[in-house]
VEXTI-511711 format. One record per atom (N, C-alpha, C): residue in three letters; atom name; y, x, z. Coordinates in pm, 1 decimal. Last residue first. Layout:
# VEXTI-511711
ALA,CA,Y,X,Z
...
//
This chain:
# VEXTI-511711
GLY,N,-2120.0,-506.1,-7397.7
GLY,CA,-2023.6,-572.1,-7348.0
GLY,C,-2007.6,-729.3,-7336.2
SER,N,-2243.2,-238.7,-7385.1
SER,CA,-2239.0,-343.8,-7469.4
SER,C,-2150.4,-459.2,-7510.5
TYR,N,-2287.1,38.3,-7222.0
TYR,CA,-2206.3,-88.1,-7214.6
TYR,C,-2188.4,-151.2,-7347.7
ALA,N,-2435.4,231.1,-7360.2
ALA,CA,-2452.0,192.7,-7214.5
ALA,C,-2395.0,87.6,-7202.0
GLY,N,-2303.9,431.1,-7542.0
GLY,CA,-2361.3,254.3,-7608.5
GLY,C,-2412.5,233.4,-7457.2
PRO,N,-2377.9,686.9,-7420.2
PRO,CA,-2311.1,635.9,-7533.7
PRO,C,-2350.7,511.3,-7475.6
LYS,N,-2394.4,693.4,-7048.4
LYS,CA,-2491.7,714.8,-7168.9
LYS,C,-2418.1,645.6,-7245.3
GLU,N,-2128.1,820.6,-6824.6
GLU,CA,-2243.4,726.3,-6920.1
GLU,C,-2282.8,759.2,-7059.4
LEU,N,-1974.3,1114.2,-6777.5
LEU,CA,-2125.2,1062.7,-6730.0
LEU,C,-2216.7,936.1,-6802.5
THR,N,-1769.9,1084.6,-6841.6
THR,CA,-1809.7,1206.3,-6922.9
THR,C,-1988.8,1159.7,-6859.0
LEU,N,-1686.4,859.0,-6810.0
LEU,CA,-1686.5,882.6,-6975.7
LEU,C,-1792.4,959.1,-7038.7
LEU,N,-1576.4,888.3,-6550.7
LEU,CA,-1727.6,807.4,-6581.4
LEU,C,-1797.0,843.7,-6731.8
LEU,N,-1387.5,1027.8,-6554.6
LEU,CA,-1522.7,1099.8,-6553.3
LEU,C,-1605.9,995.0,-6590.9
LYS,N,-1217.2,876.6,-6685.3
LYS,CA,-1211.1,935.0,-6757.2
LYS,C,-1371.4,1006.8,-6711.2
ARG,N,-1208.3,638.1,-6460.6
ARG,CA,-1248.6,621.5,-6629.9
ARG,C,-1280.6,711.4,-6692.1
LEU,N,-1069.2,855.5,-6299.1
LEU,CA,-1202.3,729.9,-6284.9
LEU,C,-1238.7,724.7,-6358.9
THR,N,-842.1,864.6,-6385.7
THR,CA,-895.4,976.5,-6379.0
THR,C,-1066.8,909.2,-6356.4
ARG,N,-706.2,572.2,-6449.5
ARG,CA,-744.3,658.6,-6587.0
ARG,C,-883.5,808.9,-6521.0
SER,N,-696.5,488.1,-6149.2
SER,CA,-821.5,432.5,-6242.9
SER,C,-864.4,539.2,-6360.4
PHE,N,-490.9,661.6,-6116.6
PHE,CA,-679.6,692.1,-6030.1
PHE,C,-757.4,617.8,-6072.0
ASP,N,-334.3,633.8,-6231.7
ASP,CA,-348.9,705.7,-6212.5
ASP,C,-486.2,745.2,-6197.3
ALA,N,-279.3,305.1,-6093.4
ALA,CA,-296.9,338.8,-6303.5
ALA,C,-308.0,504.0,-6258.9
ARG,N,-216.8,372.6,-5802.6
ARG,CA,-383.5,359.0,-5869.1
ARG,C,-378.4,338.5,-5998.6
GLU,N,34.2,556.4,-5784.4
GLU,CA,-148.6,608.5,-5774.5
GLU,C,-233.4,522.8,-5856.8
LYS,N,140.3,278.5,-5955.4
LYS,CA,179.4,471.8,-5978.3
LYS,C,-1.6,544.4,-5973.0
GLU,N,151.1,179.9,-5702.8
GLU,CA,108.7,141.4,-5803.3
GLU,C,88.4,226.3,-5895.7
SER,N,5.1,371.0,-5366.2
SER,CA,86.2,316.4,-5494.0
SER,C,23.5,259.9,-5585.3
LEU,N,-233.8,287.5,-5230.1
LEU,CA,-185.8,288.7,-5313.6
LEU,C,-71.6,232.2,-5358.8
ALA,N,-308.6,68.3,-5017.4
ALA,CA,-291.2,161.7,-4933.7
ALA,C,-210.9,266.7,-5065.5
LYS,N,-419.9,-158.7,-5155.9
LYS,CA,-214.6,-186.0,-5097.3
LYS,C,-219.2,-5.8,-5035.8
LEU,N,-669.4,-136.9,-5236.1
LEU,CA,-633.8,-72.0,-5256.2
LEU,C,-430.5,-83.7,-5272.6
VAL,N,-785.3,-371.2,-5031.7
VAL,CA,-751.6,-184.3,-5018.0
VAL,C,-757.2,-122.7,-5084.8
ALA,N,-645.1,-614.8,-5104.9
ALA,CA,-591.9,-520.1,-5014.0
ALA,C,-607.6,-390.6,-4985.7
THR,N,-818.1,-564.9,-5397.8
THR,CA,-683.0,-580.0,-5402.7
THR,C,-604.1,-520.0,-5225.5
GLU,N,-1063.5,-670.4,-5259.5
GLU,CA,-1042.2,-512.8,-5326.5
GLU,C,-910.1,-483.6,-5348.6
ALA,N,-1044.5,-872.2,-5121.3
ALA,CA,-1053.7,-824.4,-5098.9
ALA,C,-989.7,-679.0,-5101.8
ARG,N,-955.1,-1043.9,-5417.9
ARG,CA,-859.2,-1064.5,-5291.7
ARG,C,-890.2,-941.4,-5153.8
VAL,N,-1221.7,-1020.7,-5505.9
VAL,CA,-1094.4,-948.0,-5601.2
VAL,C,-992.8,-953.5,-5428.5
HIS,N,-1369.4,-1179.4,-5348.5
HIS,CA,-1386.2,-1060.4,-5369.1
HIS,C,-1260.3,-980.2,-5395.8
ASP,N,-1250.6,-1484.2,-5357.4
ASP,CA,-1266.2,-1379.0,-5192.8
ASP,C,-1298.0,-1214.1,-5249.7
GLU,N,-1319.2,-1512.9,-5655.4
GLU,CA,-1169.4,-1510.6,-5620.0
GLU,C,-1146.4,-1454.1,-5432.4
LEU,N,-1522.1,-1493.1,-5618.6
LEU,CA,-1449.7,-1385.8,-5726.2
LEU,C,-1391.0,-1411.3,-5671.2
THR,N,-1645.0,-1697.4,-5462.4
THR,CA,-1699.8,-1601.7,-5439.0
THR,C,-1578.9,-1495.8,-5548.7
ARG,N,-1546.8,-1950.8,-5671.7
ARG,CA,-1499.7,-1888.6,-5525.2
ARG,C,-1507.2,-1737.0,-5439.2
SER,N,-1679.2,-1837.7,-5846.9
SER,CA,-1568.9,-1873.9,-5857.4
SER,C,-1432.4,-1829.9,-5730.3
ILE,N,-1932.5,-1864.6,-5777.5
ILE,CA,-1921.0,-1773.3,-5848.2
ILE,C,-1729.5,-1753.2,-5876.3
VAL,N,-1976.3,-2136.1,-5754.0
VAL,CA,-2016.8,-2067.6,-5627.1
VAL,C,-1910.1,-1942.8,-5688.7
GLU,N,-1890.9,-2304.5,-5923.4
GLU,CA,-1771.4,-2303.5,-5839.9
GLU,C,-1810.0,-2169.7,-5749.3
LYS,N,-2087.3,-2282.0,-6118.5
LYS,CA,-1953.0,-2173.4,-6176.5
LYS,C,-1862.2,-2261.8,-6049.3
GLY,N,-2320.6,-2347.5,-5972.5
GLY,CA,-2290.1,-2173.7,-6025.8
GLY,C,-2190.8,-2159.5,-6040.0
LYS,N,-2238.6,-2585.6,-6006.8
LYS,CA,-2256.3,-2544.0,-5911.3
LYS,C,-2258.8,-2390.2,-5875.1
THR,N,-2232.6,-2643.0,-6275.6
THR,CA,-2105.1,-2665.1,-6236.7
THR,C,-2141.6,-2608.8,-6086.3
THR,N,-2461.7,-2333.7,-6436.4
THR,CA,-2419.7,-2523.2,-6380.7
THR,C,-2293.4,-2490.7,-6352.8
LEU,N,-2506.9,-2100.9,-6658.1
LEU,CA,-2433.0,-2161.1,-6536.9
LEU,C,-2421.2,-2291.6,-6534.2
LYS,N,-2777.8,-2030.1,-6853.7
LYS,CA,-2630.1,-2133.0,-6846.3
LYS,C,-2578.6,-2140.8,-6743.8
ILE,N,-2952.2,-1834.3,-7076.0
ILE,CA,-2932.5,-1871.5,-6930.5
ILE,C,-2808.2,-1956.8,-6891.0
LEU,N,-3156.3,-1987.2,-7320.0
LEU,CA,-2980.2,-1928.7,-7307.9
LEU,C,-2988.7,-1958.5,-7130.6
VAL,N,-3414.6,-1852.0,-7521.0
VAL,CA,-3339.7,-1960.4,-7451.0
VAL,C,-3210.1,-1913.5,-7356.7
GLY,N,-3592.4,-1920.2,-7842.6
GLY,CA,-3556.6,-1875.9,-7715.6
GLY,C,-3463.0,-1951.8,-7634.4
ARG,N,-3719.6,-2038.8,-8027.8
ARG,CA,-3862.0,-1982.2,-7998.9
ARG,C,-3737.6,-1968.4,-7836.3
ARG,N,-3523.5,-2176.0,-8237.2
ARG,CA,-3631.4,-2293.5,-8155.9
ARG,C,-3705.7,-2163.6,-8079.9
ASP,N,-3200.0,-2097.9,-8190.1
ASP,CA,-3339.1,-2035.0,-8242.5
ASP,C,-3396.1,-2092.5,-8136.5
GLU,N,-2971.3,-2226.7,-8177.3
GLU,CA,-2936.2,-2111.8,-8220.8
GLU,C,-3052.1,-2021.3,-8328.0
PRO,N,-3014.8,-2314.4,-7916.2
PRO,CA,-2970.5,-2392.6,-8067.5
PRO,C,-2938.9,-2305.0,-8204.3
ASP,N,-3194.1,-2251.2,-7660.8
ASP,CA,-3109.1,-2193.1,-7743.2
ASP,C,-3081.4,-2229.8,-7903.5
ALA,N,-3280.6,-2406.6,-7378.8
ALA,CA,-3306.0,-2408.2,-7520.8
ALA,C,-3214.6,-2350.8,-7597.4
ILE,N,-3194.2,-2338.7,-7089.7
ILE,CA,-3152.7,-2397.9,-7210.0
ILE,C,-3249.1,-2432.1,-7376.3
ARG,N,-3202.4,-2293.7,-6710.6
ARG,CA,-3218.3,-2222.9,-6891.1
ARG,C,-3265.1,-2336.4,-6931.2
GLN,N,-2922.7,-2255.2,-6452.3
GLN,CA,-3026.4,-2317.7,-6574.1
GLN,C,-3079.9,-2287.7,-6704.5
VAL,N,-2762.1,-2152.0,-6197.4
VAL,CA,-2785.5,-2145.4,-6322.7
VAL,C,-2905.7,-2216.6,-6426.2
LEU,N,-2766.5,-2260.1,-5921.5
LEU,CA,-2673.9,-2194.2,-6037.0
LEU,C,-2703.3,-2200.4,-6158.2
GLY,N,-3031.1,-2357.6,-5770.6
GLY,CA,-2922.5,-2432.5,-5918.4
GLY,C,-2786.6,-2380.9,-5932.5
ALA,N,-3177.3,-2206.1,-5693.3
ALA,CA,-3038.2,-2245.5,-5606.1
ALA,C,-2964.8,-2356.9,-5675.9
THR,N,-3385.3,-2176.9,-5927.7
THR,CA,-3397.5,-2256.8,-5771.5
THR,C,-3278.7,-2260.9,-5680.1
GLU,N,-3218.8,-2000.2,-6042.9
GLU,CA,-3249.7,-2157.4,-6085.8
GLU,C,-3285.4,-2219.7,-5937.5
LEU,N,-3197.8,-1794.3,-5921.3
LEU,CA,-3107.9,-1849.2,-5904.7
LEU,C,-3097.8,-2019.4,-5952.5
ARG,N,-3467.0,-1695.5,-5927.4
ARG,CA,-3386.7,-1725.8,-5765.2
ARG,C,-3286.2,-1794.7,-5765.9
ASP,N,-3513.4,-1678.5,-6161.2
ASP,CA,-3584.5,-1735.3,-6092.3
ASP,C,-3498.0,-1807.9,-5969.8
MET,N,-3363.4,-1455.4,-6256.3
MET,CA,-3354.4,-1578.4,-6302.4
MET,C,-3409.4,-1733.7,-6246.6
ARG,N,-3501.2,-1275.2,-6094.5
ARG,CA,-3340.6,-1295.3,-6001.8
ARG,C,-3337.3,-1456.5,-6103.2
ASN,N,-3708.3,-1291.0,-6208.7
ASN,CA,-3703.0,-1262.6,-6140.5
ASN,C,-3591.9,-1294.0,-6038.7
THR,N,-3609.0,-1196.0,-6441.3
THR,CA,-3695.1,-1268.4,-6421.9
THR,C,-3689.7,-1341.9,-6295.8
MET,N,-3539.5,-910.3,-6455.4
MET,CA,-3430.4,-1041.5,-6470.3
MET,C,-3496.1,-1161.9,-6489.1
THR,N,-3662.3,-737.0,-6393.5
THR,CA,-3609.6,-782.6,-6282.1
THR,C,-3517.6,-887.1,-6283.5
GLY,N,-3854.9,-767.2,-6585.6
GLY,CA,-3911.5,-821.2,-6475.5
GLY,C,-3830.7,-852.1,-6353.6
SER,N,-3616.4,-650.5,-6718.5
SER,CA,-3715.8,-748.7,-6819.0
SER,C,-3711.2,-877.5,-6684.2
THR,N,-3410.4,-397.5,-6581.6
THR,CA,-3553.0,-405.4,-6655.2
THR,C,-3570.5,-576.6,-6693.3
ILE,N,-3089.4,-409.5,-6636.8
ILE,CA,-3194.7,-378.3,-6552.7
ILE,C,-3317.8,-414.4,-6650.8
MET,N,-2781.1,-412.4,-6752.5
MET,CA,-2850.6,-302.6,-6709.1
MET,C,-2961.0,-229.6,-6647.0
LEU,N,-2677.4,-607.6,-6787.9
LEU,CA,-2627.1,-548.6,-6627.6
LEU,C,-2746.3,-495.7,-6616.9
THR,N,-2629.2,-638.8,-7082.0
THR,CA,-2459.5,-627.3,-6938.0
THR,C,-2519.2,-590.0,-6852.9
SER,N,-2858.5,-650.7,-7133.1
SER,CA,-2798.2,-561.1,-7166.5
SER,C,-2674.4,-451.1,-7098.2
LEU,N,-3001.2,-890.7,-7010.0
LEU,CA,-3020.3,-715.0,-6966.2
LEU,C,-2901.6,-634.5,-7022.2
LEU,N,-2807.8,-1087.1,-7131.0
LEU,CA,-2833.3,-1030.5,-7009.0
LEU,C,-2852.4,-926.5,-6952.0
GLU,N,-2925.7,-1075.3,-7392.8
GLU,CA,-2807.8,-1070.5,-7393.3
GLU,C,-2721.9,-1024.9,-7195.5
GLY,N,-3179.0,-1196.9,-7305.8
GLY,CA,-3125.3,-996.7,-7378.1
GLY,C,-2982.0,-926.9,-7376.3
PRO,N,-3118.9,-1377.3,-7262.8
PRO,CA,-3188.1,-1306.5,-7138.8
PRO,C,-3234.3,-1177.6,-7205.1
SER,N,-2811.8,-1504.2,-7360.5
SER,CA,-2962.3,-1526.4,-7354.7
SER,C,-3000.4,-1433.1,-7289.0
LYS,N,-2584.5,-1719.0,-7178.3
LYS,CA,-2585.8,-1632.7,-7275.4
LYS,C,-2765.6,-1574.1,-7290.8
SER,N,-2328.6,-1884.4,-7136.2
SER,CA,-2405.5,-1926.1,-7135.3
SER,C,-2430.9,-1772.4,-7211.7
TYR,N,-2045.2,-2030.6,-7131.8
TYR,CA,-2091.0,-1989.5,-6996.4
TYR,C,-2271.7,-1996.2,-7007.9
PRO,N,-1935.8,-2131.0,-7359.6
PRO,CA,-2019.0,-2271.0,-7269.3
PRO,C,-2062.6,-2160.2,-7146.4
SER,N,-1742.9,-2012.0,-7178.4
SER,CA,-1705.5,-2099.6,-7189.1
SER,C,-1820.1,-2046.7,-7382.7
GLY,N,-1699.2,-1645.8,-7114.3
GLY,CA,-1663.1,-1737.9,-7123.6
GLY,C,-1712.0,-1868.0,-7162.1
SER,N,-1838.5,-1412.0,-6956.6
SER,CA,-1861.4,-1443.3,-7079.2
SER,C,-1767.2,-1612.9,-7184.4
ARG,N,-1829.9,-1491.6,-6716.0
ARG,CA,-1677.7,-1377.9,-6736.0
ARG,C,-1737.9,-1372.2,-6922.9
LEU,N,-2006.2,-1569.7,-6620.3
LEU,CA,-1866.0,-1651.2,-6617.4
LEU,C,-1789.4,-1518.0,-6710.4
LEU,N,-2212.4,-1437.3,-6692.0
LEU,CA,-2219.9,-1576.3,-6750.4
LEU,C,-2034.5,-1623.5,-6724.9
ALA,N,-2139.5,-1243.2,-6488.7
ALA,CA,-2128.8,-1206.4,-6612.1
ALA,C,-2163.9,-1302.6,-6714.0
ALA,N,-2163.4,-1343.8,-6226.3
ALA,CA,-2004.3,-1300.9,-6274.8
ALA,C,-2018.9,-1260.1,-6421.9
LEU,N,-2406.5,-1453.1,-6217.0
LEU,CA,-2298.6,-1521.9,-6241.2
LEU,C,-2188.2,-1507.4,-6292.0
VAL,N,-2521.4,-1107.3,-6213.9
VAL,CA,-2570.2,-1204.8,-6313.5
VAL,C,-2459.4,-1347.1,-6355.2
ASP,N,-2392.3,-1046.7,-5968.4
ASP,CA,-2372.5,-968.3,-6108.7
ASP,C,-2431.6,-1025.3,-6242.2
PHE,N,-2482.4,-1254.1,-5762.3
PHE,CA,-2351.9,-1221.0,-5821.7
PHE,C,-2261.9,-1127.8,-5945.0
ASP,N,-2757.7,-1107.7,-5721.8
ASP,CA,-2688.6,-1256.7,-5803.2
ASP,C,-2575.8,-1314.5,-5837.5
PRO,N,-2767.4,-850.7,-5628.3
PRO,CA,-2751.6,-891.9,-5811.3
PRO,C,-2744.6,-1027.3,-5831.9
HIS,N,-2617.2,-928.0,-5376.4
HIS,CA,-2565.2,-857.6,-5504.0
HIS,C,-2583.5,-868.6,-5675.1
ILE,N,-2662.6,-1266.4,-5351.6
ILE,CA,-2632.9,-1132.4,-5251.4
ILE,C,-2592.4,-1063.9,-5412.0
LEU,N,-2530.2,-1508.2,-5157.9
LEU,CA,-2562.1,-1463.2,-5229.1
LEU,C,-2591.9,-1284.3,-5188.6
GLY,N,-2355.1,-1691.0,-4953.3
GLY,CA,-2524.2,-1715.4,-4977.8
GLY,C,-2544.7,-1630.7,-5113.3
HIS,N,-2106.3,-1653.5,-4925.8
HIS,CA,-2080.2,-1723.2,-4997.6
HIS,C,-2228.9,-1782.0,-5051.8
GLU,N,-2096.1,-1456.9,-4702.9
GLU,CA,-2058.2,-1596.6,-4689.0
GLU,C,-2046.1,-1673.4,-4802.0
ASP,N,-2232.2,-1257.0,-4823.1
ASP,CA,-2375.1,-1356.8,-4732.1
ASP,C,-2240.5,-1457.0,-4691.8
PHE,N,-2062.1,-1136.1,-5006.1
PHE,CA,-2158.8,-1213.3,-5052.5
PHE,C,-2268.5,-1318.9,-4985.3
ILE,N,-1884.8,-1070.9,-4795.8
ILE,CA,-1800.0,-1205.1,-4915.4
ILE,C,-1913.0,-1270.0,-4987.0
PRO,N,-1989.9,-891.1,-4683.9
PRO,CA,-1992.0,-989.4,-4619.6
PRO,C,-1923.3,-1107.8,-4679.5
LYS,N,-2077.4,-694.6,-4911.2
LYS,CA,-2199.3,-787.3,-4884.5
LYS,C,-2124.3,-904.9,-4823.5
HIS,N,-1822.0,-614.1,-4996.2
HIS,CA,-1857.1,-699.0,-5035.2
HIS,C,-1962.9,-808.7,-5006.2
ILE,N,-1709.6,-495.4,-4753.4
ILE,CA,-1636.1,-541.4,-4783.8
ILE,C,-1652.9,-615.4,-4941.6
ASP,N,-1882.8,-337.0,-4584.5
ASP,CA,-1795.3,-349.3,-4522.5
ASP,C,-1697.1,-435.9,-4577.1
THR,N,-2055.9,-251.0,-4785.8
THR,CA,-2095.0,-244.1,-4686.5
THR,C,-1983.6,-340.8,-4563.8
PHE,N,-1958.9,-154.7,-5017.1
PHE,CA,-2046.7,-236.6,-5040.9
PHE,C,-2074.6,-293.2,-4884.3
MET,N,-1698.3,44.3,-4936.8
MET,CA,-1688.3,-120.6,-5043.4
MET,C,-1792.1,-206.0,-4997.2
ILE,N,-1843.9,227.8,-4803.0
ILE,CA,-1788.0,141.9,-4716.1
ILE,C,-1775.7,-7.0,-4830.6
GLN,N,-2025.4,341.1,-5095.4
GLN,CA,-2082.0,282.4,-4907.4
GLN,C,-2002.2,141.1,-4829.9
SER,N,-1758.9,395.2,-5193.5
SER,CA,-1861.6,322.8,-5230.0
SER,C,-1892.4,239.2,-5158.3
LEU,N,-1668.7,605.9,-5006.4
LEU,CA,-1613.6,460.2,-5040.8
LEU,C,-1668.3,388.3,-5135.4
ARG,N,-1865.5,795.3,-5013.9
ARG,CA,-1846.9,741.8,-4891.9
ARG,C,-1750.5,576.4,-4924.8
HIS,N,-1865.7,853.8,-5344.6
HIS,CA,-1988.4,819.6,-5254.2
HIS,C,-1930.6,708.3,-5143.6
VAL,N,-1617.3,973.6,-5323.6
VAL,CA,-1672.7,876.2,-5411.4
VAL,C,-1749.9,770.5,-5348.7
ARG,N,-1613.3,1172.5,-5128.4
ARG,CA,-1513.5,1037.1,-5128.3
ARG,C,-1575.2,947.8,-5250.7
GLY,N,-1847.7,1318.1,-5292.7
GLY,CA,-1916.6,1278.9,-5145.7
GLY,C,-1766.4,1150.3,-5124.6
ILE,N,-1676.4,1433.4,-5470.8
ILE,CA,-1800.4,1324.2,-5484.2
ILE,C,-1813.6,1246.9,-5385.0
ILE,N,-1495.2,1577.7,-5373.2
ILE,CA,-1471.4,1462.0,-5468.8
ILE,C,-1613.6,1372.8,-5455.1
ALA,N,-1608.9,1790.9,-5171.6
ALA,CA,-1504.3,1666.7,-5122.1
ALA,C,-1532.1,1575.4,-5232.6
ILE,N,-1768.2,1917.1,-5388.5
ILE,CA,-1832.3,1828.3,-5234.0
ILE,C,-1697.7,1753.8,-5195.2
ALA,N,-1565.3,2011.2,-5531.2
ALA,CA,-1704.9,1928.4,-5575.7
ALA,C,-1759.7,1848.1,-5483.4
GLU,N,-1434.3,2183.1,-5302.6
GLU,CA,-1355.0,2102.0,-5425.4
GLU,C,-1452.2,1963.1,-5463.9
ALA,N,-1661.6,2355.4,-5307.8
ALA,CA,-1630.8,2228.4,-5212.0
ALA,C,-1572.0,2159.5,-5231.4
ASP,N,-1885.2,2492.8,-5387.2
ASP,CA,-1750.9,2466.6,-5459.7
ASP,C,-1754.3,2375.1,-5419.1
LEU,N,-2030.0,2784.0,-5246.9
LEU,CA,-1972.8,2686.0,-5361.6
LEU,C,-1904.7,2655.6,-5326.7
ASP,N,-1991.7,3020.8,-5107.9
ASP,CA,-1990.7,3045.1,-5263.5
ASP,C,-1993.7,2881.3,-5348.4
PRO,N,-1932.6,2992.5,-4847.7
PRO,CA,-1808.5,2982.7,-4952.9
PRO,C,-1845.5,3002.6,-5049.3
ARG,N,-2109.2,2841.4,-4640.7
ARG,CA,-2110.9,2882.7,-4787.8
ARG,C,-2048.5,2869.0,-4856.9
GLU,N,-2028.5,2821.2,-4387.5
GLU,CA,-2178.9,2814.4,-4416.0
GLU,C,-2187.2,2892.4,-4570.9
LYS,N,-1720.5,2690.9,-4466.0
LYS,CA,-1800.2,2841.8,-4345.4
LYS,C,-1914.7,2833.4,-4366.3
GLU,N,-1754.7,2520.7,-4640.5
GLU,CA,-1680.2,2666.4,-4687.2
GLU,C,-1735.5,2778.7,-4595.1
TRP,N,-1919.5,2329.5,-4525.4
TRP,CA,-1966.3,2418.6,-4583.6
TRP,C,-1875.6,2504.5,-4672.1
GLN,N,-1708.7,2240.4,-4301.4
GLN,CA,-1865.4,2309.0,-4255.3
GLN,C,-1910.2,2382.9,-4368.3
ALA,N,-1524.3,2147.7,-4475.0
ALA,CA,-1536.4,2288.8,-4364.0
ALA,C,-1627.9,2351.3,-4309.5
ARG,N,-1673.1,1943.3,-4541.6
ARG,CA,-1635.8,2017.4,-4643.2
ARG,C,-1575.0,2144.0,-4572.2
VAL,N,-1715.1,1784.0,-4334.6
VAL,CA,-1829.3,1858.7,-4408.4
VAL,C,-1755.8,1962.5,-4519.2
MET,N,-1424.1,1740.2,-4208.8
MET,CA,-1529.8,1770.2,-4156.4
MET,C,-1640.8,1866.9,-4258.1
ASP,N,-1351.4,1542.8,-4497.3
ASP,CA,-1331.5,1707.0,-4441.8
ASP,C,-1410.0,1818.8,-4339.7
VAL,N,-1543.7,1353.8,-4466.7
VAL,CA,-1536.0,1474.4,-4588.7
VAL,C,-1518.7,1568.1,-4595.4
HIS,N,-1417.0,1205.2,-4267.6
HIS,CA,-1516.9,1262.3,-4273.6
HIS,C,-1577.7,1354.4,-4339.9
ASP,N,-1047.4,1289.0,-4281.9
ASP,CA,-1165.8,1162.0,-4309.6
ASP,C,-1304.4,1312.0,-4259.0
ARG,N,-734.5,1352.4,-4107.6
ARG,CA,-851.6,1372.9,-4193.1
ARG,C,-991.2,1308.5,-4153.7
ARG,N,-368.3,1372.6,-4133.3
ARG,CA,-479.4,1312.7,-4065.9
ARG,C,-659.3,1327.3,-4156.9
GLU,N,-175.3,1618.8,-4064.9
GLU,CA,-262.9,1532.8,-4147.0
GLU,C,-398.8,1459.7,-4164.1
PRO,N,42.8,1563.1,-3793.9
PRO,CA,-85.6,1647.6,-3894.0
PRO,C,-139.4,1558.2,-3955.8
LYS,N,363.1,1544.6,-3807.2
LYS,CA,232.6,1485.3,-3802.9
LYS,C,135.3,1564.8,-3847.8
HIS,N,593.6,1710.1,-3692.0
HIS,CA,523.4,1671.6,-3811.6
HIS,C,392.6,1625.9,-3766.8
SER,N,927.9,1666.3,-3551.4
SER,CA,796.5,1647.6,-3520.0
SER,C,678.6,1660.7,-3653.6
MET,N,1205.7,1868.4,-3473.8
MET,CA,1155.6,1772.5,-3577.9
MET,C,951.9,1751.0,-3570.9
//
């Protein structure tokens, strides 16, 4: 009966080197955080970026458009609401809005509840672009997760949530 050796990833090699060179360090921590980091990099460069490129978006555009779409009809938010959702600076927000407005994906409209205020509203074109991009995005992420069983996915999600809650600042996400 032949037993296949367990496949090793890049982090296994790095961990083994650290265990040899610095056995006093917690190589398990290095391995876990290293894998989260590598997964994040690979997901972005190999999966997300090609999808964004295909739809003529960059990652920050996707974030804004997705925030507007998931806010529900009428798909609009004040700049302040978007700032808190996206956790970016107002200068960064202005540049993103200018780019998205020029592309016809969002429009600035007067806030009917505040004469001095404006709302950022998803245009019909913007809704179509983000909907198609989101479908491809979710399809690709679902395909990646097929490597895990349903129970493994649920356990992994709970574990990541627990870790994230220890690192996120209270109130960092308002909604």
